[in-house]
GUVEXMI-838018 format. One record per residue: residue in one letter; x, y, z of N, C-alpha, C in turn. Coordinates in steps of 0.05 Angstrom, whole numbers. Layout:
(r a,(X,Y,Z),(X,Y,Z),(X,Y,Z))
...
END
This chain:
(r x,(665,2294,1680),(685,2289,1702),(690,2259,1705))
(r x,(670,2243,1703),(673,2214,1706),(691,2203,1684))
(r x,(687,2213,1659),(704,2203,1637),(733,2211,1642))
(r x,(737,2235,1652),(765,2243,1658),(778,2226,1678))
(r x,(763,2220,1700),(774,2202,1721),(779,2174,1710))
(r x,(761,2164,1694),(764,2137,1683),(789,2137,1665))
(r x,(792,2158,1648),(815,2160,1630),(841,2160,1646))
(r x,(841,2176,1668),(865,2177,1685),(871,2151,1698))
(r x,(850,2136,1706),(854,2110,1719),(866,2090,1699))
(r x,(855,2091,1674),(866,2073,1654),(895,2079,1648))
(r x,(901,2105,1645),(929,2113,1639),(948,2104,1662))
(r x,(939,2108,1686),(955,2100,1709),(960,2070,1710))
(r x,(939,2054,1704),(941,2025,1703),(961,2016,1682))
(r x,(957,2028,1658),(975,2020,1635),(1004,2027,1641))
(r x,(1008,2051,1652),(1036,2060,1658),(1048,2042,1680))
(r x,(1032,2034,1699),(1042,2017,1721),(1050,1989,1710))
(r x,(1033,1978,1693),(1040,1951,1682),(1065,1953,1665))
(r x,(1068,1974,1649),(1091,1976,1631),(1115,1989,1644))
(r x,(1111,1998,1668),(1134,2010,1683),(1142,2037,1672))
(r x,(1122,2053,1662),(1128,2080,1652),(1128,2099,1675))
(r x,(1149,2114,1678),(1152,2133,1700),(1138,2159,1693))
(r x,(1120,2168,1711),(1107,2194,1706),(1122,2215,1721))
(r x,(1127,2237,1707),(1143,2259,1719),(1125,2277,1736))
(r x,(1136,2286,1758),(1122,2304,1776),(1123,2333,1764))
(r x,(1101,2347,1765),(1100,2374,1755),(1118,2393,1771))
(r x,(1123,2385,1796),(1139,2402,1813),(1168,2394,1814))
(r x,(1176,2377,1795),(1203,2367,1795),(1223,2390,1790))
(r x,(1245,2390,1804),(1264,2412,1800),(1276,2412,1772))
(r x,(1284,2435,1763),(1295,2437,1736),(1323,2426,1736))
(r x,(1329,2409,1715),(1355,2397,1713),(1376,2418,1705))
(r x,(1401,2412,1711),(1423,2429,1701),(1423,2428,1671))
(r x,(1432,2450,1658),(1432,2451,1629),(1455,2434,1618))
(r x,(1448,2417,1599),(1467,2400,1586),(1472,2410,1558))
(r x,(1498,2416,1552),(1505,2427,1526),(1521,2405,1511))
(r x,(1513,2400,1486),(1527,2381,1469),(1549,2394,1453))
(r x,(1571,2380,1451),(1593,2389,1433),(1588,2376,1406))
(r x,(1607,2379,1388),(1606,2366,1362),(1624,2342,1361))
(r x,(1635,2334,1384),(1654,2312,1385),(1640,2286,1392))
(r x,(1649,2265,1378),(1638,2238,1383),(1644,2229,1411))
(r x,(1623,2219,1425),(1626,2209,1452),(1633,2179,1450))
(r x,(1658,2174,1449),(1668,2146,1447),(1660,2130,1471))
(r x,(1661,2142,1495),(1654,2128,1519),(1625,2119,1518))
(r x,(1607,2136,1509),(1579,2128,1507),(1575,2105,1488))
(r x,(1589,2106,1465),(1587,2083,1446),(1596,2057,1459))
(r x,(1618,2059,1474),(1628,2035,1487),(1608,2024,1507))
(r x,(1596,2042,1523),(1577,2034,1543),(1552,2022,1530))
(r x,(1543,2033,1508),(1520,2021,1494),(1525,1993,1485))
(r x,(1548,1989,1473),(1556,1962,1463),(1559,1943,1486))
(r x,(1573,1952,1507),(1578,1934,1530),(1552,1928,1544))
(r x,(1535,1948,1548),(1510,1943,1561),(1492,1924,1546))
(r x,(1492,1926,1520),(1476,1908,1503),(1486,1880,1505))
(r x,(1512,1876,1503),(1524,1850,1504),(1519,1837,1531))
(r x,(1523,1852,1552),(1518,1841,1579),(1489,1833,1583))
(r x,(1471,1850,1573),(1442,1843,1576),(1436,1817,1560))
(r x,(1446,1814,1536),(1442,1790,1521),(1452,1766,1536))
(r x,(1476,1769,1547),(1488,1747,1562),(1471,1739,1587))
(r x,(1460,1759,1601),(1444,1753,1625),(1418,1739,1616))
(r x,(1406,1749,1595),(1381,1736,1585),(1386,1707,1577))
(r x,(1408,1702,1563),(1415,1675,1555),(1420,1657,1580))
(r x,(1432,1669,1600),(1436,1654,1625),(1409,1648,1638))
(r x,(1390,1666,1636),(1362,1661,1646),(1349,1639,1629))
(r x,(1354,1639,1603),(1344,1617,1586),(1355,1590,1595))
(r x,(1380,1589,1601),(1393,1564,1611),(1379,1555,1637))
(r x,(1375,1575,1655),(1362,1568,1680),(1334,1558,1676))
(r x,(1319,1570,1657),(1292,1561,1652),(1292,1533,1640))
(r x,(1311,1527,1623),(1313,1499,1612),(1316,1479,1635))
(r x,(1333,1485,1654),(1337,1467,1677),(1312,1465,1694))
(r x,(1298,1488,1697),(1274,1488,1713),(1252,1471,1700))
(r x,(1249,1473,1674),(1229,1458,1660),(1235,1428,1662))
(r x,(1260,1421,1659),(1268,1393,1661),(1261,1382,1689))
(r x,(1267,1399,1709),(1262,1391,1737),(1232,1387,1742))
(r x,(1216,1406,1733),(1187,1405,1737),(1175,1381,1722))
(r x,(1184,1376,1698),(1173,1354,1682),(1181,1327,1693))
(r x,(1203,1327,1708),(1212,1301,1719),(1196,1291,1742))
(r x,(1180,1309,1754),(1163,1301,1777),(1135,1294,1767))
(r x,(1129,1269,1769),(1103,1260,1759),(1079,1271,1774))
(r x,(1084,1281,1799),(1063,1292,1815),(1054,1319,1805))
(r x,(1071,1332,1789),(1063,1359,1778),(1046,1355,1753))
(r x,(1026,1372,1749),(1010,1370,1724),(1027,1376,1700))
(r x,(1019,1365,1677),(1034,1368,1652),(1036,1397,1643))
(r x,(1015,1413,1650),(1014,1440,1640),(1030,1460,1657))
(r x,(1041,1451,1679),(1055,1469,1698),(1079,1483,1685))
(r x,(1095,1467,1670),(1119,1479,1658),(1111,1499,1637))
(r x,(1090,1494,1622),(1081,1514,1602),(1072,1540,1616))
(r x,(1059,1538,1638),(1050,1562,1653),(1075,1577,1663))
(r x,(1094,1563,1673),(1119,1576,1683),(1134,1591,1661))
(r x,(1135,1577,1638),(1148,1589,1615),(1133,1614,1605))
(r x,(1106,1612,1605),(1089,1635,1598),(1094,1659,1616))
(r x,(1097,1654,1642),(1102,1675,1661),(1130,1687,1655))
(r x,(1149,1670,1649),(1176,1679,1643),(1176,1697,1619))
(r x,(1163,1688,1597),(1162,1704,1573),(1147,1730,1577))
(r x,(1127,1730,1594),(1113,1754,1601),(1131,1775,1614))
(r x,(1146,1765,1634),(1165,1782,1648),(1186,1793,1628))
(r x,(1196,1775,1611),(1216,1783,1591),(1205,1804,1572))
(r x,(1180,1800,1563),(1169,1818,1543),(1162,1845,1554))
(r x,(1154,1846,1580),(1146,1872,1592),(1169,1886,1605))
(r x,(1187,1871,1619),(1208,1883,1634),(1236,1872,1628))
(r x,(1242,1868,1602),(1268,1858,1595),(1291,1876,1605))
(r x,(1284,1901,1611),(1305,1920,1619),(1316,1914,1647))
(r x,(1303,1896,1662),(1314,1889,1688),(1340,1873,1685))
(r x,(1345,1863,1661),(1370,1849,1655),(1392,1867,1645))
(r x,(1386,1892,1641),(1405,1911,1629),(1420,1927,1650))
(r x,(1446,1930,1646),(1462,1947,1665),(1459,1977,1658))
(r x,(1446,1983,1636),(1442,2011,1628),(1417,2022,1642))
(r x,(1415,2048,1643),(1391,2061,1653),(1369,2060,1631))
(r x,(1349,2043,1635),(1328,2039,1615),(1301,2050,1625))
(r x,(1302,2070,1642),(1278,2081,1654),(1258,2089,1632))
(r x,(1233,2079,1634),(1212,2087,1615),(1200,2112,1626))
(r x,(1200,2133,1609),(1189,2159,1618),(1178,2174,1593))
(r x,(1159,2191,1598),(1148,2208,1577),(1162,2235,1575))
(r x,(1183,2238,1591),(1195,2264,1594),(1206,2274,1567))
(r x,(1222,2258,1553),(1233,2266,1528),(1211,2271,1507))
(r x,(1193,2252,1505),(1171,2254,1485),(1154,2279,1489))
(r x,(1149,2286,1514),(1133,2309,1520),(1147,2336,1515))
(r x,(1174,2335,1515),(1189,2360,1515),(1199,2368,1487))
(r x,(1195,2350,1467),(1206,2355,1440),(1184,2362,1421))
(r x,(1192,2373,1398),(1173,2379,1376),(1167,2353,1362))
(r x,(1141,2347,1358),(1132,2323,1346),(1116,2329,1321))
(r x,(1116,2310,1301),(1099,2315,1278),(1070,2314,1286))
(r x,(1053,2326,1269),(1025,2328,1275),(1012,2300,1278))
(r x,(1022,2281,1263),(1010,2254,1263),(1020,2237,1286))
(r x,(1038,2247,1303),(1050,2231,1324),(1028,2221,1343))
(r x,(1030,2196,1351),(1010,2185,1370),(1012,2199,1397))
(r x,(990,2201,1412),(991,2212,1439),(1008,2194,1457))
(r x,(1020,2206,1478),(1037,2190,1496),(1025,2164,1507))
(r x,(999,2165,1514),(986,2141,1525),(985,2118,1505))
(r x,(986,2124,1479),(985,2103,1459),(1008,2084,1461))
(r x,(1032,2094,1469),(1056,2077,1469),(1054,2054,1488))
(r x,(1049,2058,1514),(1047,2035,1532),(1024,2016,1525))
(r x,(1002,2026,1513),(981,2009,1505),(989,1991,1482))
(r x,(1002,2003,1463),(1012,1987,1440),(1033,1967,1449))
(r x,(1051,1975,1467),(1072,1957,1476),(1061,1935,1493))
(r x,(1039,1940,1508),(1026,1919,1522),(1015,1898,1503))
(r x,(1003,1908,1481),(992,1890,1461),(1014,1873,1448))
(r x,(1036,1887,1441),(1059,1872,1429),(1070,1852,1449))
(r x,(1071,1859,1474),(1081,1840,1494),(1064,1814,1494))
(r x,(1038,1817,1492),(1021,1793,1490),(1028,1776,1465))
(r x,(1032,1790,1443),(1039,1776,1418),(1066,1762,1421))
(r x,(1085,1775,1435),(1111,1763,1439),(1109,1738,1456))
(r x,(1093,1739,1477),(1090,1716,1495),(1078,1692,1480))
(r x,(1056,1697,1465),(1043,1675,1451),(1061,1663,1430))
(r x,(1074,1680,1414),(1091,1670,1392),(1116,1656,1403))
(r x,(1127,1666,1425),(1151,1654,1436),(1144,1627,1449))
(r x,(1121,1625,1461),(1112,1599,1471),(1109,1578,1449))
(r x,(1098,1587,1427),(1095,1568,1404),(1122,1559,1393))
(r x,(1141,1578,1392),(1168,1571,1383),(1181,1552,1403))
(r x,(1179,1558,1428),(1190,1541,1449),(1180,1513,1448))
(r x,(1154,1510,1444),(1142,1483,1441),(1151,1469,1415))
(r x,(1154,1485,1394),(1162,1473,1368),(1191,1464,1370))
(r x,(1207,1477,1386),(1236,1471,1389),(1241,1451,1412))
(r x,(1221,1434,1417),(1224,1413,1438),(1229,1425,1465))
(r x,(1216,1447,1472),(1218,1460,1498),(1247,1468,1505))
(r x,(1262,1477,1485),(1289,1487,1489),(1289,1517,1487))
(r x,(1306,1530,1502),(1308,1559,1502),(1333,1568,1486))
(r x,(1354,1554,1489),(1379,1562,1475),(1380,1552,1447))
(r x,(1360,1563,1431),(1358,1557,1403),(1358,1583,1388))
(r x,(1365,1583,1363),(1370,1607,1347),(1346,1627,1348))
(r x,(1321,1618,1343),(1299,1638,1343),(1297,1653,1369))
(r x,(1299,1639,1391),(1296,1653,1417),(1321,1669,1425))
(r x,(1344,1660,1415),(1368,1676,1420),(1366,1702,1405))
(r x,(1357,1701,1380),(1353,1726,1364),(1332,1744,1378))
(r x,(1312,1732,1390),(1292,1747,1405),(1305,1762,1428))
(r x,(1323,1748,1442),(1337,1761,1464),(1354,1785,1455))
(r x,(1367,1782,1432),(1382,1804,1420),(1364,1827,1413))
(r x,(1341,1821,1402),(1321,1842,1395),(1313,1858,1420))
(r x,(1307,1844,1442),(1299,1858,1466),(1321,1876,1477))
(r x,(1345,1866,1477),(1368,1881,1487),(1373,1906,1470))
(r x,(1371,1904,1444),(1374,1927,1426),(1353,1948,1431))
(r x,(1328,1938,1436),(1306,1957,1441),(1311,1972,1467))
(r x,(1321,1958,1487),(1326,1971,1513),(1349,1992,1511))
(r x,(1370,1985,1495),(1392,2003,1491),(1382,2028,1476))
(r x,(1365,2024,1456),(1354,2047,1442),(1338,2065,1462))
(r x,(1323,2053,1480),(1308,2068,1500),(1327,2086,1517))
(r x,(1350,2075,1524),(1369,2090,1539),(1378,2115,1523))
(r x,(1384,2110,1497),(1394,2132,1480),(1373,2153,1476))
(r x,(1348,2145,1470),(1327,2165,1463),(1313,2176,1488))
(r x,(1302,2158,1504),(1285,2167,1526),(1300,2178,1549))
(r x,(1322,2164,1557),(1337,2172,1581),(1356,2194,1575))
(r x,(1372,2191,1553),(1393,2210,1547),(1386,2231,1527))
(r x,(1362,2229,1515),(1353,2249,1496),(1372,2254,1473))
(r x,(1384,2233,1463),(1403,2236,1440),(1387,2230,1415))
(r x,(1374,2251,1404),(1356,2247,1382),(1370,2239,1356))
(r x,(1395,2247,1353),(1410,2240,1329),(1418,2211,1329))
(r x,(1431,2203,1350),(1440,2175,1353),(1417,2155,1352))
(r x,(1393,2164,1361),(1370,2147,1362),(1361,2138,1335))
(r x,(1367,2153,1314),(1357,2147,1287),(1370,2122,1276))
(r x,(1396,2121,1273),(1408,2096,1262),(1404,2072,1281))
(r x,(1403,2077,1307),(1400,2055,1326),(1372,2042,1323))
(r x,(1351,2059,1320),(1324,2047,1319),(1321,2031,1293))
(r x,(1335,2040,1272),(1333,2026,1246),(1349,2000,1246))
(r x,(1374,2002,1255),(1392,1978,1255),(1388,1960,1279))
(r x,(1374,1971,1300),(1370,1956,1324),(1342,1944,1325))
(r x,(1323,1957,1339),(1296,1946,1343),(1281,1939,1317))
(r x,(1283,1957,1297),(1267,1952,1273),(1278,1928,1257))
(r x,(1304,1928,1251),(1316,1907,1235),(1314,1880,1250))
(r x,(1321,1881,1275),(1320,1856,1291),(1292,1845,1293))
(r x,(1271,1862,1294),(1244,1853,1295),(1237,1837,1269))
(r x,(1246,1847,1247),(1242,1833,1221),(1255,1806,1222))
(r x,(1280,1805,1232),(1295,1780,1233),(1282,1760,1252))
(r x,(1273,1769,1275),(1260,1751,1294),(1234,1740,1282))
(r x,(1219,1757,1269),(1194,1748,1256),(1199,1727,1235))
(r x,(1220,1731,1219),(1228,1711,1198),(1235,1685,1211))
(r x,(1251,1686,1232),(1259,1661,1246),(1235,1647,1258))
(r x,(1218,1663,1270),(1194,1651,1282),(1176,1639,1261))
(r x,(1173,1652,1238),(1157,1642,1216),(1168,1615,1206))
(r x,(1195,1614,1203),(1207,1590,1193),(1204,1567,1213))
(r x,(1203,1573,1239),(1200,1553,1259),(1171,1544,1262))
(r x,(1153,1564,1263),(1124,1559,1265),(1110,1582,1251))
(r x,(1098,1578,1228),(1085,1600,1213),(1065,1615,1229))
(r x,(1050,1602,1247),(1031,1616,1264),(1045,1636,1282))
(r x,(1067,1628,1293),(1083,1646,1311),(1092,1670,1296))
(r x,(1101,1666,1271),(1110,1688,1254),(1088,1708,1248))
(r x,(1064,1697,1242),(1041,1715,1236),(1033,1730,1261))
(r x,(1034,1717,1284),(1026,1731,1309),(1045,1754,1315))
(r x,(1071,1750,1310),(1091,1770,1317),(1093,1792,1296))
(r x,(1083,1787,1272),(1086,1806,1250),(1076,1834,1256))
(r x,(1053,1838,1270),(1044,1866,1276),(1065,1883,1290))
(r x,(1083,1870,1305),(1104,1886,1319),(1122,1899,1299))
(r x,(1126,1887,1276),(1143,1899,1254),(1129,1923,1243))
(r x,(1102,1922,1241),(1087,1945,1231),(1090,1969,1250))
(r x,(1087,1964,1276),(1089,1985,1296),(1118,1996,1297))
(r x,(1138,1979,1295),(1165,1989,1296),(1173,2004,1270))
(r x,(1159,1998,1248),(1163,2015,1224),(1152,2043,1229))
(r x,(1129,2044,1241),(1117,2070,1248),(1135,2085,1268))
(r x,(1145,2070,1288),(1163,2082,1308),(1188,2093,1295))
(r x,(1200,2078,1276),(1225,2087,1263),(1220,2112,1247))
(r x,(1198,2114,1233),(1191,2138,1218),(1187,2161,1237))
(r x,(1174,2156,1260),(1169,2177,1280),(1195,2187,1291))
(r x,(1214,2170,1297),(1240,2178,1308),(1255,2195,1287))
(r x,(1253,2187,1262),(1266,2203,1241),(1253,2230,1238))
(r x,(1227,2231,1239),(1213,2257,1237),(1219,2275,1261))
(r x,(1221,2263,1285),(1228,2279,1309),(1256,2291,1306))
(r x,(1274,2275,1295),(1301,2284,1291),(1302,2308,1272))
(r x,(1286,2306,1250),(1285,2328,1231),(1273,2354,1243))
(r x,(1254,2351,1260),(1240,2374,1272),(1254,2386,1295))
(r x,(1275,2373,1305),(1289,2383,1329),(1318,2388,1325))
(r x,(1325,2399,1302),(1353,2409,1298),(1371,2391,1282))
(r x,(1364,2367,1276),(1380,2349,1260),(1409,2347,1271))
(r x,(1412,2340,1296),(1439,2337,1307),(1452,2313,1294))
(r x,(1479,2311,1295),(1493,2289,1282),(1482,2262,1290))
(r x,(1484,2242,1272),(1472,2216,1277),(1491,2198,1294))
(r x,(1503,2210,1314),(1520,2195,1332),(1520,2209,1359))
(r x,(1527,2195,1380),(1526,2207,1407),(1548,2229,1410))
(r x,(1539,2252,1419),(1558,2274,1422),(1567,2277,1451))
(r x,(1591,2285,1454),(1601,2291,1481),(1585,2314,1493))
(r x,(1581,2313,1519),(1564,2334,1532),(1578,2345,1556))
(r x,(1571,2371,1561),(1581,2384,1585),(1558,2395,1600))
(r x,(1560,2396,1627),(1538,2406,1644),(1545,2433,1654))
(r x,(1526,2452,1651),(1531,2480,1660),(1512,2487,1682))
END
């Protein structure tokens, strides 16, 4: 009994930190959503617009952080390490809750993952927030190293690419977790989070090899995630690899 309670406490803590929404067992049944075979052009437009807007807001936050760092460093009464601490906090927020900058619904939930057919090797639901917490730590450390290497500037190519990577990941979460579009999630996870993770790691490596090595494990996990998404798509009907128009009955 103690082990069960401890496990539940750990799961609750991890889900709280990562902002994973737990579904109530007594939640009312949703209306049935039926997909057509027609391309949902509006959904495509919203995904693109939402991603672009999120990138723009993150870059605006980068600009604000640059000004804040300059302001903090200009006051001799402040300790030299204060700006680094503030930037570390900012990167932590960005790595864990980048979705706060997105106009799309990026709710983290186990609902889709729990309701679909998964391959036998699929990780348990609790593994995901734990892994993403670990990756968040790697992102914070590596991004701090890049920021320091780039003369404490934010609006530089490696960090801009990092912002794009985060936005693409959040948009994928909307497609897969929130909207349960298993077909559209396949090309998006490959061309979005997975490919952009490789590009970010390369840029980080070129800027600071240590930062690239620290971030590299995220590419391994996203490779596993991409294969998992593809396997889930195969096991759940192989719907077309694009967003379908839907009707509610």
